[in-house]
C-alpha positions as CSV (number, residue, x, y, z in Angstrom):
1,M,-32.8,-13.3,11.6
2,T,-32.2,-14.5,14.9
3,Y,-29.2,-16.5,16.0
4,D,-28.8,-18.0,19.3
5,C,-25.8,-17.5,20.8
6,G,-26.3,-19.2,23.8
7,L,-26.1,-16.7,26.3
8,V,-27.6,-13.9,24.2
9,K,-30.0,-14.1,21.0
10,L,-29.0,-11.8,18.4
11,C,-31.0,-10.6,15.8
12,V,-29.5,-9.6,12.5
13,N,-31.4,-8.0,9.5
14,P,-29.6,-8.5,6.3
15,V,-30.2,-5.1,5.1
16,S,-29.0,-3.2,8.2
17,A,-25.8,-5.3,8.0
18,R,-25.0,-4.0,4.4
19,V,-25.5,-0.9,5.5
20,G,-23.5,-0.8,8.5
21,R,-20.4,-2.4,7.0
22,A,-20.9,0.7,4.1
23,M,-21.0,2.8,7.3
24,E,-17.9,1.3,8.3
25,V,-16.2,1.9,4.8
26,Y,-17.4,5.7,5.2
27,A,-16.1,6.0,8.5
28,V,-12.5,4.6,7.4
29,D,-12.8,6.5,4.7
30,K,-13.2,9.5,6.9
31,L,-10.7,8.6,9.2
32,I,-7.5,8.3,6.9
33,S,-8.7,11.5,5.3
34,E,-8.2,13.0,8.8
35,A,-5.2,10.8,9.6
36,R,-3.6,12.0,6.7
37,R,-4.5,15.9,7.7
38,L,-2.9,15.6,11.2
39,A,0.1,13.4,9.5
40,A,0.8,17.0,7.0
41,E,0.2,19.4,10.0
42,Y,2.2,17.2,12.8
43,R,5.0,17.5,10.1
44,K,5.1,21.6,9.2
45,A,4.8,21.6,12.5
46,T,7.8,19.6,13.8
47,G,9.4,18.7,10.8
48,Q,8.9,14.8,11.9
49,S,6.7,12.3,10.6
50,L,4.1,10.6,12.5
51,G,5.0,7.0,10.8
52,I,1.5,6.3,9.3
53,S,2.5,6.6,5.8
54,A,1.9,2.6,5.7
55,E,-1.6,2.4,7.2
56,I,-2.3,5.2,4.3
57,A,-0.8,3.4,1.5
58,R,-2.8,0.1,2.4
59,H,-5.8,2.2,2.4
60,D,-5.1,3.8,-0.7
61,V,-3.9,0.8,-2.6
62,A,-7.2,-1.1,-1.7
63,R,-9.1,1.7,-2.8
64,L,-7.6,2.8,-5.8
65,L,-6.8,-0.8,-7.2
66,G,-9.9,-2.6,-5.6
67,L,-7.5,-4.9,-3.9
68,E,-8.6,-7.1,-1.0
69,L,-6.8,-6.0,2.4
70,V,-5.9,-8.9,5.0
71,P,-5.7,-8.2,8.6
72,P,-2.9,-6.9,10.0
73,Q,-2.4,-9.9,12.2
74,A,-2.7,-12.5,9.4
75,P,0.2,-14.3,8.9
76,G,1.9,-14.7,5.5
77,G,4.1,-11.5,4.9
78,Y,1.6,-10.1,2.7
79,D,-0.8,-6.7,3.0
80,A,-3.9,-7.7,0.2
81,I,-5.1,-10.1,-2.5
82,G,-5.5,-9.1,-5.8
83,K,-8.6,-9.1,-7.9
84,G,-9.2,-8.0,-11.1
85,R,-5.6,-7.8,-13.1
86,W,-3.8,-9.3,-9.9
87,D,-6.3,-11.7,-9.4
88,G,-5.3,-14.0,-6.6
89,K,-1.2,-12.4,-6.1
90,R,-0.5,-11.8,-2.8
91,I,0.7,-8.2,-2.1
92,Q,3.2,-6.3,0.1
93,I,2.2,-2.7,0.5
94,K,4.9,-0.4,0.8
95,G,4.2,3.5,1.4
96,R,6.8,6.5,1.5
97,A,5.7,10.1,1.8
98,I,8.1,12.6,-0.2
99,F,8.6,15.4,0.9
100,D,11.7,16.9,-0.9
101,E,12.1,15.6,-4.3
102,D,15.4,16.9,-5.0
103,K,16.4,14.9,-2.0
104,T,18.1,11.6,-3.0
105,G,18.2,8.2,-0.9
106,H,14.4,7.7,0.0
107,R,14.1,4.3,1.1
108,L,11.2,1.8,0.9
109,G,10.5,-0.2,4.6
110,Q,12.0,-3.5,4.6
111,L,10.7,-6.3,3.0
112,K,9.7,-9.6,4.3
113,V,11.8,-11.9,1.5
114,S,11.5,-14.6,3.9
115,Q,8.1,-14.7,3.6
116,D,5.7,-15.7,1.2
117,W,4.4,-13.0,-1.3
118,D,4.2,-12.7,-5.3
119,L,4.4,-8.7,-5.4
120,V,4.9,-5.5,-4.1
121,M,3.0,-2.2,-4.7
122,L,4.4,1.0,-3.6
123,V,2.4,3.9,-3.3
124,L,4.1,7.4,-3.5
125,M,2.6,10.0,-1.1
126,D,3.5,13.9,-1.2
127,N,3.3,16.1,1.5
128,D,-0.1,16.0,2.4
129,F,0.4,11.9,2.3
130,E,-2.0,12.2,-0.6
131,P,-1.2,9.4,-3.6
132,C,0.5,10.6,-6.5
133,E,1.8,7.1,-8.2
134,I,1.4,3.4,-7.5
135,Y,4.3,1.3,-8.8
136,E,4.3,-2.4,-8.8
137,A,7.0,-5.1,-9.0
138,E,7.4,-9.3,-9.3
139,R,9.1,-11.0,-6.4
140,N,11.5,-12.7,-8.8
141,E,12.9,-9.0,-10.0
142,I,13.3,-7.5,-6.1
143,V,15.1,-10.6,-4.7
144,E,17.3,-10.8,-7.8
145,I,17.9,-7.2,-7.4
146,L,18.4,-7.4,-4.0
147,N,20.6,-10.5,-4.4
148,Q,23.1,-8.4,-6.7
149,S,23.8,-6.1,-4.0
150,S,26.6,-6.7,-1.5
151,S,25.3,-4.0,0.9
152,K,24.2,-5.4,4.0
153,R,20.8,-3.5,3.9
154,S,20.0,-5.5,0.7
155,K,20.6,-8.4,2.1
156,R,17.7,-7.5,4.8
157,G,15.1,-6.4,2.5
158,A,16.0,-2.8,2.2
159,L,15.4,-1.1,-1.1
160,S,15.4,2.3,-2.6
161,V,12.8,4.4,-3.9
162,A,14.5,5.1,-7.0
163,R,15.7,1.5,-7.4
164,F,12.1,0.1,-7.1
165,K,10.9,2.5,-9.5
166,I,13.4,1.1,-12.4
167,I,12.5,-2.3,-11.9
168,G,9.0,-1.6,-11.2
169,R,6.1,-0.6,-13.3
170,L,3.5,2.4,-12.8
171,V,0.2,1.2,-12.4
172,W,-1.9,4.4,-10.9
173,T,-1.3,8.0,-11.5
174,R,-3.0,11.0,-9.6
175,E,-3.5,12.5,-13.4
176,N,-4.8,9.1,-15.1
177,G,-5.8,6.7,-12.5
178,L,-5.2,3.1,-13.3
179,E,-2.6,2.7,-16.0
180,D,-4.3,0.9,-18.8
181,D,-2.0,-2.1,-19.3
182,G,-0.3,-2.0,-16.4
183,Y,3.0,-1.9,-17.8
184,W,5.4,1.4,-17.8
185,D,8.4,1.9,-20.2
186,N,10.4,3.6,-17.8
187,T,13.2,4.3,-20.7
188,A,10.3,5.9,-23.2
189,G,12.0,9.4,-22.6
190,L,15.6,8.4,-23.2
C-alpha cells in the first residue's frame, strides 16, 4: 500500500506492519524485564526504590489479564480498558512492591476519586518486581471506605494495601494464574 502524505510517500506492507507491532510488543516485554532487573539491583545496592513499579504494574495487568492500556497522557483517570470479563470497564492500575512482608503500613498511590473510572487493579510484586497477586475493587466499594474514614489521607484518595485486600477480590496469582470466577472469599480461612 502506498500513502501520499504530501511531502512524503509512505509505502506500507500490511504483513510487515503486523510484524512491526509484534516486534514492538516483544521489545516492550524485554525492556520491562530489564527494568525489573535494574530496579531490584538498585534496591539491593542502595536500599531505595527507583519508583517504576507503576509502569511495571501497568504492563503486567495488560499482559496477564488481557486488558488494553490507554496512553499515559489520555484524559480520564484510568490506565486501561477492560476486555473479557472486564469488558468496557475503565480501570485504574496501582502497583506496590512489598520488600518486607512483616512491615505494616504499605500504601497504594493516590486514587483519582474525582475522575471517571470503574475499578482499580492492584498488582503486588516481590523483591524482584515480579507480580505475585492482582486484586480488584469496584469504585463504589473504594469510595465508600474512603468516605467512612476521617483521616486526611483517605480524603485525598490514599488507601492501605491491607484495606484494599479486605475490600478487593483476588483475580490473579502467580501459582494459579487467572482465578476462575474472579471472586475470592477473604474470610474462608477464619
